[in-house]
C-alpha positions as CSV (number, residue, x, y, z in Angstrom):
1,M,-10.1,-75.9,3.5
2,A,-10.6,-74.5,0.0
3,S,-9.5,-76.4,-3.0
4,G,-8.7,-74.8,-6.4
5,M,-10.2,-77.7,-8.3
6,Y,-13.8,-76.9,-7.1
7,M,-14.3,-73.2,-7.6
8,G,-14.0,-73.3,-11.4
9,E,-16.5,-76.3,-11.5
10,L,-18.9,-74.4,-9.4
11,V,-18.8,-71.4,-11.8
12,R,-19.4,-73.8,-14.7
13,L,-22.5,-75.2,-13.1
14,I,-23.9,-71.7,-12.5
15,L,-23.2,-70.7,-16.1
16,V,-25.0,-73.8,-17.4
17,K,-28.1,-73.1,-15.2
18,M,-28.1,-69.4,-16.3
19,A,-27.8,-70.4,-20.0
20,K,-30.7,-72.9,-19.7
21,E,-32.8,-70.1,-18.3
22,G,-31.9,-67.9,-21.2
23,L,-29.8,-65.4,-19.0
24,L,-26.5,-66.0,-20.8
25,F,-25.3,-66.7,-24.4
26,E,-28.8,-66.3,-25.8
27,G,-29.6,-69.7,-24.3
28,R,-26.8,-71.6,-26.2
29,I,-25.3,-74.6,-24.4
30,T,-22.4,-76.4,-26.0
31,P,-20.9,-79.8,-25.2
32,E,-17.8,-78.1,-24.0
33,L,-19.8,-76.1,-21.4
34,L,-21.5,-79.3,-20.3
35,T,-18.2,-81.1,-19.8
36,K,-17.0,-81.3,-16.2
37,G,-13.7,-79.6,-15.5
38,K,-13.7,-77.4,-18.6
39,I,-13.6,-74.3,-16.4
40,E,-10.8,-74.4,-13.9
41,T,-10.0,-72.1,-10.9
42,K,-7.1,-70.6,-12.8
43,H,-9.7,-69.4,-15.4
44,V,-11.7,-67.8,-12.6
45,S,-8.5,-66.0,-11.4
46,A,-7.8,-64.8,-14.9
47,I,-11.4,-63.5,-15.4
48,E,-11.3,-61.5,-12.2
49,K,-8.1,-59.6,-13.0
50,T,-8.8,-55.9,-13.0
51,K,-7.3,-54.8,-16.4
52,E,-7.4,-57.8,-18.7
53,G,-10.2,-59.8,-17.0
54,L,-12.9,-59.2,-19.6
55,K,-10.5,-60.0,-22.4
56,K,-9.5,-63.3,-20.8
57,C,-13.2,-64.0,-20.2
58,M,-13.9,-63.6,-23.9
59,E,-11.1,-66.0,-24.8
60,I,-12.1,-68.7,-22.3
61,L,-15.8,-68.6,-23.3
62,T,-15.0,-68.6,-27.0
63,R,-13.0,-71.8,-26.5
64,L,-16.2,-73.2,-25.0
65,G,-18.0,-72.4,-28.2
66,V,-20.7,-70.2,-26.7
67,E,-20.0,-67.0,-28.7
68,P,-20.3,-64.6,-25.8
69,S,-21.3,-60.9,-26.0
70,D,-19.7,-58.1,-24.0
71,E,-22.7,-58.3,-21.7
72,D,-22.2,-62.0,-21.3
73,C,-18.5,-61.5,-20.3
74,L,-19.6,-58.9,-17.7
75,A,-22.1,-61.3,-16.2
76,V,-19.6,-64.2,-16.1
77,Q,-17.1,-62.0,-14.4
78,H,-19.7,-61.0,-11.8
79,V,-20.5,-64.7,-11.3
80,C,-16.8,-65.5,-10.7
81,T,-16.6,-62.6,-8.2
82,I,-19.6,-63.9,-6.3
83,V,-18.2,-67.4,-6.1
84,S,-14.7,-66.5,-5.0
85,F,-16.1,-63.9,-2.5
86,R,-18.4,-66.6,-1.0
87,S,-15.4,-68.9,-0.7
88,A,-13.3,-66.3,1.1
89,N,-16.1,-65.5,3.4
90,L,-16.6,-69.2,4.3
91,I,-12.9,-69.6,5.1
92,A,-12.9,-66.3,7.1
93,S,-15.8,-67.3,9.2
94,T,-14.2,-70.7,10.1
95,L,-10.9,-69.0,10.8
96,G,-12.7,-66.3,12.8
97,G,-14.3,-69.0,15.0
98,I,-10.9,-70.6,15.7
99,L,-9.3,-67.2,16.5
100,S,-12.2,-66.3,18.9
101,R,-11.7,-69.6,20.7
102,L,-7.9,-69.1,20.9
103,K,-8.5,-65.7,22.4
104,E,-11.0,-67.0,24.9
105,N,-8.7,-69.9,25.9
106,K,-5.7,-67.6,26.4
107,G,-7.7,-65.1,28.3
108,V,-6.2,-62.1,26.6
109,A,-7.8,-58.8,25.7
110,R,-6.2,-58.8,22.3
111,L,-5.0,-61.9,20.4
112,R,-1.8,-61.7,18.4
113,T,-1.1,-64.7,16.2
114,T,0.2,-65.8,12.8
115,V,-1.8,-67.9,10.4
116,G,0.2,-70.0,7.8
117,I,-1.6,-70.3,4.4
118,D,-0.7,-72.5,1.4
119,G,-2.4,-73.3,-1.9
120,S,-2.7,-72.1,-5.4
121,L,-6.0,-70.4,-4.9
122,Y,-4.6,-68.1,-2.2
123,K,-1.4,-67.4,-4.1
124,M,-2.7,-67.0,-7.7
125,H,-6.2,-65.4,-7.3
126,P,-5.8,-61.6,-7.7
127,Q,-8.4,-60.7,-5.0
128,Y,-8.8,-63.8,-2.8
129,A,-6.1,-62.9,-0.2
130,R,-7.3,-59.4,0.3
131,R,-10.9,-60.5,0.7
132,L,-10.0,-63.1,3.2
133,H,-7.9,-60.8,5.3
134,K,-10.5,-58.1,5.3
135,T,-13.3,-60.4,6.4
136,V,-11.3,-62.0,9.1
137,R,-10.4,-58.6,10.6
138,R,-14.1,-57.6,10.5
139,L,-15.2,-60.8,12.2
140,V,-12.4,-60.7,14.8
141,P,-11.6,-57.0,15.3
142,D,-9.9,-57.6,18.7
143,S,-7.2,-59.8,17.1
144,D,-3.9,-58.9,15.3
145,V,-3.5,-61.6,12.7
146,R,-0.5,-61.9,10.5
147,F,-0.9,-64.1,7.4
148,L,2.2,-66.0,6.4
149,L,2.4,-67.6,2.9
150,S,3.9,-71.0,2.8
151,E,5.9,-71.8,-0.3
152,S,5.6,-75.6,0.1
153,G,2.8,-77.2,-2.0
154,S,-0.4,-78.6,-0.6
155,A,0.8,-82.2,-0.8
156,K,4.1,-81.3,1.0
157,G,2.0,-79.5,3.7
158,A,-0.2,-82.6,4.1
159,A,2.8,-84.8,4.3
160,M,4.4,-82.6,7.0
161,V,1.2,-82.5,9.0
162,T,1.0,-86.3,8.9
163,A,4.7,-86.6,9.9
164,V,4.2,-84.3,12.9
165,A,1.0,-86.1,13.9
166,Y,2.8,-89.4,13.8
167,R,5.7,-88.0,15.8
168,L,3.4,-86.7,18.4
169,T,1.5,-89.9,18.6
170,E,4.7,-91.9,19.1
171,Q,5.8,-89.4,21.8
172,A,2.5,-89.8,23.6
173,R,2.8,-93.6,23.4
174,Q,6.3,-93.4,24.9
175,I,5.1,-91.1,27.7
176,Q,2.2,-93.4,28.5
177,Q,4.5,-96.4,28.6
178,T,7.0,-94.6,30.9
179,M,4.2,-93.2,33.2
180,A,2.4,-96.6,33.4
181,E,4.7,-97.8,36.2
182,F,3.9,-94.7,38.3
183,R,0.1,-94.9,38.1
184,L,-1.6,-96.3,41.2
185,S,-4.9,-98.1,41.2
186,K,-7.8,-97.1,43.4
187,A,-6.9,-99.9,45.8
188,Q,-3.3,-98.7,46.0
189,L,-4.3,-95.1,46.6
190,L,-6.6,-96.2,49.4
191,E,-3.7,-98.2,50.9
192,V,-1.5,-95.1,50.8
193,K,-4.3,-93.1,52.5
194,K,-4.6,-95.7,55.2
195,R,-0.9,-95.9,55.9
196,M,-0.5,-92.1,55.9
197,R,-3.4,-91.7,58.4
198,V,-1.8,-94.3,60.7
199,E,1.5,-92.4,60.6
200,I,-0.2,-89.1,61.2
201,E,-1.9,-90.5,64.2
202,R,1.4,-92.0,65.4
203,G,3.0,-88.6,64.9
204,L,0.2,-87.0,67.1
205,K,0.7,-89.4,70.0
206,K,3.4,-88.5,72.6
207,D,4.7,-92.1,73.0
208,S,5.1,-92.7,69.2
209,H,5.9,-89.2,68.0
210,K,9.7,-89.8,67.8
211,E,9.4,-93.0,65.7
212,A,6.6,-91.7,63.4
213,T,7.6,-91.1,59.7
214,V,5.1,-88.2,59.5
215,K,6.1,-85.7,62.2
216,M,3.2,-83.7,63.7
217,L,4.0,-80.5,65.6
218,P,1.5,-79.1,68.0
219,T,-0.3,-75.9,67.1
220,F,-2.2,-73.3,69.1
221,V,-4.1,-72.0,66.1
222,R,-7.5,-73.7,66.6
223,T,-9.9,-71.6,64.8
224,T,-10.4,-70.2,61.2
225,P,-11.5,-66.7,60.2
226,D,-15.3,-66.2,60.6
227,G,-15.7,-62.9,58.7
228,T,-15.6,-60.6,61.7
229,E,-11.9,-59.8,61.3
230,N,-11.1,-56.1,60.5
231,G,-8.1,-53.9,60.2
232,D,-4.6,-53.5,58.6
233,F,-2.0,-56.1,59.2
234,L,1.6,-56.8,58.2
235,A,2.6,-60.3,57.1
236,L,6.2,-61.5,56.6
237,D,7.1,-64.6,54.6
238,L,10.7,-65.8,54.7
239,G,11.5,-68.5,52.2
240,G,14.5,-70.2,50.8
241,T,15.7,-67.4,48.5
242,N,13.3,-64.5,49.0
243,F,11.7,-62.5,51.7
244,R,8.2,-61.1,51.1
245,V,6.5,-58.3,53.1
246,L,2.8,-57.8,52.8
247,L,0.2,-55.3,53.9
248,V,-3.2,-56.9,54.3
249,K,-6.2,-54.7,54.6
250,I,-9.3,-56.6,55.8
251,R,-12.7,-55.0,55.9
252,S,-15.7,-56.7,57.5
253,G,-19.4,-55.9,57.4
254,K,-21.8,-56.3,54.5
255,R,-19.1,-55.7,51.9
256,R,-16.2,-57.8,53.2
257,T,-13.0,-57.3,51.3
258,V,-9.3,-58.4,51.5
259,E,-6.8,-56.1,49.8
260,M,-3.1,-57.1,49.7
261,H,0.1,-55.1,48.8
262,N,3.4,-56.8,48.8
263,K,7.1,-56.4,47.9
264,I,9.7,-59.1,47.4
265,Y,13.3,-58.8,48.6
266,A,16.2,-61.0,47.8
267,I,18.2,-62.7,50.6
268,P,21.9,-62.3,49.9
269,I,24.0,-65.4,50.4
270,E,26.2,-63.7,53.0
271,V,23.0,-63.1,55.1
272,M,21.8,-66.6,54.6
273,Q,25.1,-68.0,55.8
274,G,25.6,-65.3,58.5
275,T,24.5,-65.0,62.0
276,G,20.8,-64.9,63.2
277,E,21.4,-61.2,64.2
278,E,22.5,-60.4,60.6
279,L,19.5,-62.2,59.2
280,F,17.0,-60.3,61.4
281,D,18.8,-57.0,60.8
282,H,18.1,-57.6,57.1
283,I,14.5,-58.4,57.8
284,V,14.0,-55.2,59.7
285,H,15.6,-53.2,56.9
286,C,13.2,-54.7,54.4
287,I,10.2,-54.0,56.7
288,S,11.4,-50.4,57.1
289,D,11.8,-50.0,53.3
290,F,8.3,-51.5,52.6
291,L,6.6,-49.2,55.1
292,D,8.4,-46.2,53.5
293,Y,7.3,-47.5,50.1
294,M,3.6,-47.7,51.3
295,G,3.8,-44.2,53.0
296,M,3.3,-45.8,56.5
297,K,6.7,-45.2,58.1
298,S,5.3,-44.4,61.6
299,A,2.4,-46.9,61.5
300,R,2.1,-49.4,64.3
301,L,0.4,-52.6,63.0
302,P,-0.1,-56.2,64.1
303,L,2.5,-58.5,62.5
304,G,2.4,-62.2,61.5
305,F,5.6,-64.1,60.6
306,T,5.8,-67.2,58.4
307,F,9.1,-69.1,58.3
308,S,8.9,-71.9,55.8
309,F,10.7,-74.6,57.8
310,P,9.7,-77.0,60.6
311,L,9.3,-75.1,63.9
312,P,7.6,-76.4,67.1
313,S,5.6,-74.0,69.2
314,D,5.5,-74.0,72.9
315,Q,2.9,-71.3,73.1
316,F,1.1,-69.1,70.6
317,G,3.5,-66.6,69.0
318,C,6.7,-68.1,70.5
319,R,8.6,-70.2,67.9
320,Y,12.2,-71.4,67.6
321,P,14.1,-73.8,65.2
322,R,14.2,-77.5,66.0
323,N,18.0,-77.5,65.9
324,L,19.8,-74.2,66.1
325,D,23.0,-75.6,64.4
326,Q,21.3,-77.2,61.3
327,R,21.1,-75.8,57.8
328,L,17.6,-75.2,56.5
329,Q,17.3,-74.5,52.7
330,G,20.6,-72.7,52.7
331,Y,20.3,-70.9,56.1
332,R,22.7,-71.5,58.9
333,L,20.8,-71.0,62.1
């Protein structure tokens, strides 16, 4: 983002303009000063050094034939400081924008990241790194940024970026090629929808239910919440490996709220493979522990039970497994 070959040239152009206006070198302009590339960024770095900067400035300007005074050297050093400071601020503002977007995309209160930096300007200039770091932290105060110096040259870095980009492009092409066979056209999706609807309707009909590929089980839950529900309820969710107990607090009225507290319990393999009595003893133990955890040991609450397997229902609240002797996700019922 900042190249060492341009900063020195920018300083040279400023010095030429100041000399033409009589602000430097008593208005003297030499052919060397007018030659592009005569002031390099390494010269700017040397001039800005704290102890020997003014001495280096005198040597560099003398080689350009402008016969500088001490005041000229101070002015040139100030010009170099302004140019390098401007460069660091521009880089910091761009980096700050990127960091802000990263923080926003990640949705974190404080971003922690590492920024890799390479290039002779950052490595050789006596003040550039410090100015860049300070400005970035001022622009993005809610980010912890660690700057990591890369020892590979700019050309190597560019080559590596190109190689990585090529590899990612090739990977993307291979993924696209593999996934092409799985993509369905709009007509195919509509056909899937049509066939699924037919099978759902067959599953709902008594005479075709047994042969239907999509089994439809009758339900006695025929309404959805309308906002008038109110109270505290227990909910149980028994899955393949875990059992979850929830306390759901529903408040109706103008400020309707739903508050949930839950705790997850593991299902030991010996319980999964044991008898139904052992399974439900474990469930009761978990419920008792949860109520004790919530400070509601003696509470009497309505309870809903979810068993994540296919169960027909003869009437609301009465459910039983389809086949008592089959295994369902590791359970022996």
